VEXPABA-418575 format. One record per atom (N, C-alpha, C): residue number from 1; residue in one letter; atom name; x, y, z. Coordinates in pm, 1 decimal, always signed. Example, Ala and Ser with C-alpha at 12.3 -4.5 7.8 and 13.67 -1.06 7.14 Angstrom:
BEGIN
k;r;a;x;y;z
1;A;N;+1319.0;-569.0;+780.0
1;A;CA;+1230.0;-450.0;+780.0
1;A;C;+1320.0;-330.0;+780.0
2;S;N;+1285.0;-225.0;+708.0
2;S;CA;+1367.0;-106.0;+714.0
2;S;C;+1290.0;+3.0;+787.0
// end
This chain:
BEGIN
k;r;a;x;y;z
1;M;N;+1398.5;+2524.0;-846.5
1;M;CA;+1316.2;+2342.5;-748.9
1;M;C;+1248.5;+2485.8;-626.0
2;S;N;+1204.6;+2583.2;-647.9
2;S;CA;+1153.3;+2627.0;-484.2
2;S;C;+1007.1;+2613.3;-490.9
3;E;N;+940.9;+2598.3;-560.2
3;E;CA;+793.3;+2592.7;-602.1
3;E;C;+770.8;+2440.6;-491.3
4;T;N;+668.6;+2404.3;-395.8
4;T;CA;+591.0;+2279.3;-379.4
4;T;C;+554.4;+2249.9;-488.7
5;N;N;+570.3;+2090.9;-497.0
5;N;CA;+505.5;+2048.7;-571.2
5;N;C;+407.2;+1990.9;-535.9
6;P;N;+259.5;+1944.2;-621.3
6;P;CA;+141.5;+1919.3;-579.7
6;P;C;+155.0;+1739.6;-490.9
7;A;N;+81.5;+1722.3;-421.9
7;A;CA;+60.1;+1599.7;-360.0
7;A;C;+80.7;+1489.9;-397.8
8;P;N;+86.7;+1393.8;-360.5
8;P;CA;+66.3;+1241.1;-487.4
8;P;C;-64.1;+1253.9;-418.3
9;T;N;-139.9;+1155.1;-487.2
9;T;CA;-260.5;+1048.4;-474.9
9;T;C;-311.3;+945.9;-437.8
10;V;N;-355.4;+881.9;-388.7
10;V;CA;-343.8;+733.9;-319.3
10;V;C;-533.4;+700.8;-388.0
11;A;N;-530.6;+619.2;-480.0
11;A;CA;-667.4;+551.2;-497.3
11;A;C;-790.1;+510.6;-427.8
12;S;N;-683.4;+401.0;-354.3
12;S;CA;-770.7;+324.7;-289.1
12;S;C;-765.2;+376.0;-143.0
13;A;N;-748.0;+530.0;-99.5
13;A;CA;-710.8;+598.0;+33.7
13;A;C;-794.5;+696.2;-21.5
14;E;N;-891.7;+780.4;-115.8
14;E;CA;-881.7;+919.7;-105.8
14;E;C;-937.2;+972.1;+10.0
15;D;N;-1060.6;+867.5;+118.2
15;D;CA;-1093.8;+968.9;+253.7
15;D;C;-937.9;+970.7;+332.6
16;G;N;-803.7;+915.5;+308.1
16;G;CA;-721.5;+892.6;+347.7
16;G;C;-688.0;+806.1;+501.7
17;L;N;-786.5;+695.1;+410.2
17;L;CA;-784.7;+567.9;+488.3
17;L;C;-760.0;+487.7;+422.4
18;L;N;-654.4;+394.9;+463.7
18;L;CA;-573.5;+300.9;+346.3
18;L;C;-627.1;+110.4;+439.8
19;D;N;-760.0;+52.6;+353.3
19;D;CA;-753.2;-51.8;+481.7
19;D;C;-684.8;-178.2;+384.3
20;Y;N;-658.3;-252.3;+485.2
20;Y;CA;-563.2;-386.1;+558.8
20;Y;C;-603.2;-432.6;+427.5
21;A;N;-692.5;-493.5;+340.2
21;A;CA;-744.9;-549.5;+236.6
21;A;C;-670.6;-496.6;+130.6
22;D;N;-643.5;-347.8;+114.2
22;D;CA;-664.7;-284.4;-46.4
22;D;C;-418.1;-234.8;-4.5
23;A;N;-395.6;-256.9;+133.4
23;A;CA;-263.4;-254.3;+163.4
23;A;C;-174.7;-400.5;+122.3
24;I;N;-235.2;-504.7;+132.7
24;I;CA;-135.7;-597.9;+125.7
24;I;C;-68.0;-650.2;+27.2
25;T;N;-144.0;-582.9;-78.9
25;T;CA;-61.1;-623.0;-240.9
25;T;C;+5.3;-489.3;-323.0
26;G;N;+33.7;-363.9;-179.4
26;G;CA;+100.4;-274.0;-224.0
26;G;C;+24.4;-211.9;-255.9
27;V;N;+137.7;-74.5;-265.2
27;V;CA;-8.8;+44.3;-264.1
27;V;C;+57.4;+125.0;-355.4
28;S;N;-86.2;+169.7;-439.1
28;S;CA;-8.6;+253.9;-582.6
28;S;C;-12.8;+389.2;-521.7
29;V;N;+84.2;+432.2;-609.3
29;V;CA;+84.7;+624.7;-544.3
29;V;C;+114.1;+669.3;-688.1
30;T;N;+17.5;+798.8;-747.5
30;T;CA;+55.4;+847.9;-814.7
30;T;C;+90.5;+1010.7;-769.5
31;I;N;+182.4;+1021.5;-885.1
31;I;CA;+233.9;+1171.5;-880.4
31;I;C;+229.7;+1234.7;-1007.2
32;P;N;+124.9;+1398.2;-927.9
32;P;CA;+86.4;+1427.4;-1076.0
32;P;C;+186.8;+1486.3;-1159.0
33;S;N;+175.0;+1557.1;-1233.5
33;S;CA;+292.7;+1629.5;-1310.7
33;S;C;+299.9;+1757.0;-1238.6
34;Y;N;+416.4;+1815.5;-1209.7
34;Y;CA;+475.0;+1931.4;-1160.8
34;Y;C;+551.3;+2003.2;-1223.6
35;A;N;+592.2;+2127.1;-1153.2
35;A;CA;+621.6;+2230.4;-1262.2
35;A;C;+764.8;+2227.1;-1292.6
36;G;N;+820.1;+2237.7;-1446.3
36;G;CA;+965.3;+2210.4;-1433.7
36;G;C;+939.3;+2073.9;-1510.1
37;F;N;+811.9;+1924.7;-1471.7
37;F;CA;+840.7;+1828.7;-1558.9
37;F;C;+962.0;+1827.3;-1668.7
38;T;N;+1061.4;+1720.5;-1629.8
38;T;CA;+1131.5;+1686.0;-1745.5
38;T;C;+1255.5;+1578.8;-1724.9
39;A;N;+1247.2;+1524.0;-1845.6
39;A;CA;+1289.3;+1380.5;-1884.5
39;A;C;+1428.1;+1375.8;-1814.9
40;G;N;+1522.9;+1299.3;-1707.0
40;G;CA;+1612.1;+1325.6;-1643.8
40;G;C;+1552.1;+1333.2;-1560.7
41;D;N;+1458.8;+1367.0;-1453.1
41;D;CA;+1409.8;+1383.1;-1316.8
41;D;C;+1438.6;+1296.1;-1295.5
42;V;N;+1442.0;+1305.1;-1140.5
42;V;CA;+1479.3;+1174.9;-1053.7
42;V;C;+1414.7;+1210.3;-969.9
43;V;N;+1259.7;+1114.4;-925.4
43;V;CA;+1159.3;+1113.7;-803.9
43;V;C;+1149.8;+998.7;-711.4
44;E;N;+1149.5;+1023.4;-572.3
44;E;CA;+1159.4;+949.2;-466.3
44;E;C;+1070.1;+967.9;-394.1
45;L;N;+1018.8;+864.1;-356.4
45;L;CA;+870.9;+866.6;-319.9
45;L;C;+910.6;+791.3;-161.7
46;H;N;+815.5;+925.1;-50.2
46;H;CA;+853.1;+882.5;+43.8
46;H;C;+714.9;+840.2;+211.0
47;W;N;+744.7;+783.1;+234.1
47;W;CA;+634.9;+670.6;+327.3
47;W;C;+687.4;+732.6;+481.5
48;G;N;+666.6;+806.9;+526.1
48;G;CA;+670.0;+879.7;+652.6
48;G;C;+803.9;+939.7;+609.1
49;G;N;+926.4;+963.7;+659.7
49;G;CA;+1042.8;+1021.3;+648.9
49;G;C;+1139.1;+900.8;+558.7
50;T;N;+1091.2;+761.4;+537.6
50;T;CA;+1146.0;+694.1;+448.1
50;T;C;+1157.1;+672.3;+309.3
51;S;N;+1251.7;+659.5;+233.3
51;S;CA;+1239.6;+647.0;+86.3
51;S;C;+1189.1;+508.7;+66.1
52;V;N;+1094.1;+442.8;-21.3
52;V;CA;+1017.0;+342.3;+8.9
52;V;C;+1064.6;+284.2;-96.4
53;T;N;+1074.9;+365.9;-218.2
53;T;CA;+1098.1;+319.1;-390.7
53;T;C;+1207.2;+330.4;-419.4
54;E;N;+1254.5;+233.1;-529.9
54;E;CA;+1415.4;+278.8;-616.9
54;E;C;+1393.5;+413.5;-690.0
55;P;N;+1466.4;+513.1;-670.7
55;P;CA;+1444.4;+654.3;-741.6
55;P;C;+1419.1;+604.2;-873.3
56;Y;N;+1279.1;+649.8;-907.2
56;Y;CA;+1240.8;+697.5;-1063.2
56;Y;C;+1258.9;+770.5;-1147.9
57;T;N;+1343.4;+769.1;-1233.6
57;T;CA;+1422.7;+842.1;-1372.7
57;T;C;+1270.5;+853.5;-1419.2
58;V;N;+1276.9;+983.8;-1452.8
58;V;CA;+1176.3;+1016.7;-1608.6
58;V;C;+1219.2;+1041.7;-1752.1
59;P;N;+1188.1;+909.5;-1839.2
59;P;CA;+1196.8;+895.4;-1961.0
59;P;C;+1238.0;+950.3;-2054.0
60;Q;N;+1276.2;+981.6;-2167.0
60;Q;CA;+1264.3;+1104.5;-2279.3
60;Q;C;+1178.7;+1028.9;-2316.6
61;G;N;+1039.4;+1149.1;-2342.3
61;G;CA;+948.7;+1146.7;-2428.7
61;G;C;+825.2;+1091.1;-2344.0
62;E;N;+865.2;+1145.6;-2209.2
62;E;CA;+758.4;+1022.6;-2151.1
62;E;C;+646.0;+1193.7;-2140.1
63;G;N;+668.3;+1282.0;-2181.8
63;G;CA;+565.8;+1429.1;-2154.0
63;G;C;+560.4;+1463.9;-2024.8
64;E;N;+475.6;+1495.1;-1949.5
64;E;CA;+385.2;+1550.6;-1839.3
64;E;C;+297.2;+1439.5;-1817.7
65;Q;N;+282.6;+1285.9;-1792.0
65;Q;CA;+218.1;+1209.5;-1773.6
65;Q;C;+249.3;+1195.3;-1664.2
66;P;N;+132.0;+1118.6;-1549.2
66;P;CA;+173.6;+1147.4;-1430.6
66;P;C;+256.4;+1023.0;-1448.9
67;I;N;+349.8;+957.2;-1253.9
67;I;CA;+419.0;+851.9;-1224.3
67;I;C;+360.4;+781.1;-1137.7
68;T;N;+333.3;+640.8;-1147.6
68;T;CA;+260.3;+535.8;-1038.4
68;T;C;+372.4;+496.6;-993.5
69;L;N;+373.2;+467.9;-901.8
69;L;CA;+504.4;+421.3;-827.5
69;L;C;+424.3;+298.4;-682.5
70;T;N;+510.0;+206.6;-653.1
70;T;CA;+421.6;+115.7;-531.0
70;T;C;+479.4;+126.6;-438.0
71;I;N;+410.4;+138.3;-324.2
71;I;CA;+449.7;+92.5;-192.5
71;I;C;+488.1;+20.7;-169.4
72;P;N;+557.7;-100.5;-86.8
72;P;CA;+552.1;-256.7;-135.1
72;P;C;+510.1;-260.7;+69.7
73;W;N;+409.4;-396.9;+46.6
73;W;CA;+367.0;-394.4;+169.5
73;W;C;+433.2;-419.7;+340.0
74;E;N;+607.3;-469.4;+287.2
74;E;CA;+639.6;-496.6;+369.5
74;E;C;+657.6;-375.0;+426.6
75;T;N;+656.9;-270.0;+371.2
75;T;CA;+692.8;-107.2;+452.0
75;T;C;+588.7;-76.3;+487.8
76;I;N;+495.9;-82.3;+429.1
76;I;CA;+315.5;-37.8;+479.5
76;I;C;+284.0;-105.8;+642.6
77;Q;N;+363.7;-261.7;+626.7
77;Q;CA;+352.7;-312.2;+770.6
77;Q;C;+401.9;-272.1;+869.6
78;A;N;+535.0;-261.8;+831.0
78;A;CA;+646.5;-228.0;+935.3
78;A;C;+577.8;-68.6;+995.2
79;A;N;+522.5;-18.7;+915.7
79;A;CA;+519.9;+143.6;+995.9
79;A;C;+355.1;+104.4;+1110.7
80;G;N;+294.9;-7.6;+1062.8
80;G;CA;+177.4;-34.2;+1191.5
80;G;C;+54.7;+75.9;+1155.5
81;D;N;+18.4;+50.4;+1192.4
81;D;CA;-170.0;+110.3;+1223.7
81;D;C;-182.0;+189.2;+1332.8
82;G;N;-333.0;+252.6;+1261.5
82;G;CA;-364.7;+368.8;+1381.0
82;G;C;-322.9;+503.0;+1337.8
83;E;N;-196.0;+537.1;+1309.1
83;E;CA;-145.1;+628.7;+1295.1
83;E;C;-137.3;+745.5;+1106.1
84;A;N;-178.8;+870.1;+1150.2
84;A;CA;-172.9;+904.9;+1059.8
84;A;C;+36.6;+875.6;+951.6
85;I;N;+42.8;+856.9;+826.4
85;I;CA;+110.4;+871.9;+799.8
85;I;C;+176.5;+933.7;+674.1
86;P;N;+256.1;+1027.6;+647.6
86;P;CA;+274.8;+1139.1;+556.4
86;P;C;+350.0;+1052.2;+405.8
87;V;N;+302.7;+1076.5;+348.0
87;V;CA;+315.3;+1063.3;+232.2
87;V;C;+383.5;+1191.9;+88.4
88;H;N;+492.2;+1202.6;+83.0
88;H;CA;+529.1;+1274.1;-49.9
88;H;C;+672.2;+1236.1;-110.6
89;Y;N;+714.0;+1319.5;-221.8
89;Y;CA;+792.6;+1255.0;-321.2
89;Y;C;+897.2;+1413.1;-323.8
90;T;N;+978.8;+1397.5;-352.5
90;T;CA;+1128.7;+1532.6;-359.6
90;T;C;+1195.2;+1492.8;-551.2
91;V;N;+1171.0;+1565.7;-576.1
91;V;CA;+1265.7;+1561.6;-740.1
91;V;C;+1390.0;+1605.3;-738.9
92;T;N;+1489.1;+1566.8;-817.9
92;T;CA;+1637.8;+1606.6;-826.4
92;T;C;+1627.4;+1648.8;-948.6
93;D;N;+1670.8;+1770.4;-1023.5
93;D;CA;+1682.9;+1734.8;-1158.7
93;D;C;+1811.0;+1708.1;-1200.2
94;R;N;+1840.0;+1732.3;-1336.4
94;R;CA;+1974.6;+1663.6;-1382.4
94;R;C;+2073.9;+1747.8;-1361.6
95;A;N;+2049.7;+1866.1;-1338.1
95;A;CA;+2177.1;+1955.7;-1250.1
95;A;C;+2227.1;+1914.7;-1060.2
96;G;N;+2121.9;+1808.4;-1038.8
96;G;CA;+2174.9;+1757.2;-904.7
96;G;C;+2065.0;+1885.8;-787.5
97;N;N;+1960.3;+1943.0;-859.2
97;N;CA;+1862.4;+2016.8;-738.9
97;N;C;+1818.3;+1929.6;-693.6
98;T;N;+1761.9;+1976.5;-613.6
98;T;CA;+1685.0;+1857.2;-513.7
98;T;C;+1535.6;+1941.1;-433.0
99;S;N;+1429.6;+1898.4;-531.7
99;S;CA;+1364.2;+1996.1;-435.7
99;S;C;+1284.6;+1959.8;-289.6
100;A;N;+1245.3;+2079.3;-262.2
100;A;CA;+1166.4;+2080.0;-56.0
100;A;C;+1071.2;+1958.9;-128.8
101;P;N;+1022.0;+1880.5;-19.5
101;P;CA;+910.7;+1750.6;-15.7
101;P;C;+826.1;+1848.2;-73.9
102;S;N;+750.0;+1771.8;-166.9
102;S;CA;+598.3;+1753.5;-190.5
102;S;C;+470.6;+1816.4;-116.6
103;Q;N;+338.5;+1841.6;-127.6
103;Q;CA;+310.1;+1882.4;-32.4
103;Q;C;+237.8;+1716.9;+46.6
104;A;N;+200.7;+1671.0;+122.8
104;A;CA;+198.8;+1546.4;+168.8
104;A;C;+45.6;+1500.3;+161.6
105;V;N;+13.4;+1374.7;+162.0
105;V;CA;-65.0;+1293.1;+168.0
105;V;C;-49.8;+1196.8;+306.4
106;D;N;-153.6;+1266.9;+375.0
106;D;CA;-176.9;+1134.0;+541.4
106;D;C;-244.0;+1036.2;+509.5
107;L;N;-216.2;+923.3;+512.0
107;L;CA;-269.1;+794.2;+527.9
107;L;C;-256.0;+748.7;+645.8
108;T;N;-409.4;+652.9;+666.0
108;T;CA;-415.1;+593.3;+790.2
108;T;C;-412.1;+458.1;+789.7
109;I;N;-352.5;+335.6;+786.0
109;I;CA;-393.2;+234.3;+783.6
109;I;C;-484.5;+133.6;+864.4
110;T;N;-615.7;+81.4;+790.3
110;T;CA;-655.0;+21.7;+924.5
110;T;C;-708.7;-81.8;+897.0
111;N;N;-740.1;-173.7;+1054.2
111;N;CA;-727.2;-310.0;+1066.3
111;N;C;-638.7;-394.4;+1034.0
112;Q;N;-521.5;-353.0;+1078.5
112;Q;CA;-390.9;-427.1;+974.9
112;Q;C;-357.3;-589.0;+1103.5
113;T;N;-337.6;-660.2;+1049.2
113;T;CA;-323.2;-737.0;+1158.5
113;T;C;-210.8;-792.9;+1182.0
// end
């Protein structure tokens, strides 16, 4: 697991700006297929330096479909607004090898109250 995996995508923030109105219901983050994608891999999504979802285990038969996970509003709110927050993921294979963090997408929360 030495390659850097591709960055996740956030459809509601393609320009890197995530509006409060879009964030309040949670933010869907899509993790693209990555090199060596295998059933049994465990994917962890990170908001800044914090793991923000329960680890996701790739099920048997899922193939190389993108994975969509949701960052809860409470995590977004706690991080505040105005500063770019890197969002990335790590993958641990069945042998226990954990990848380097994926490429990150930087999100800035706007208009948070």
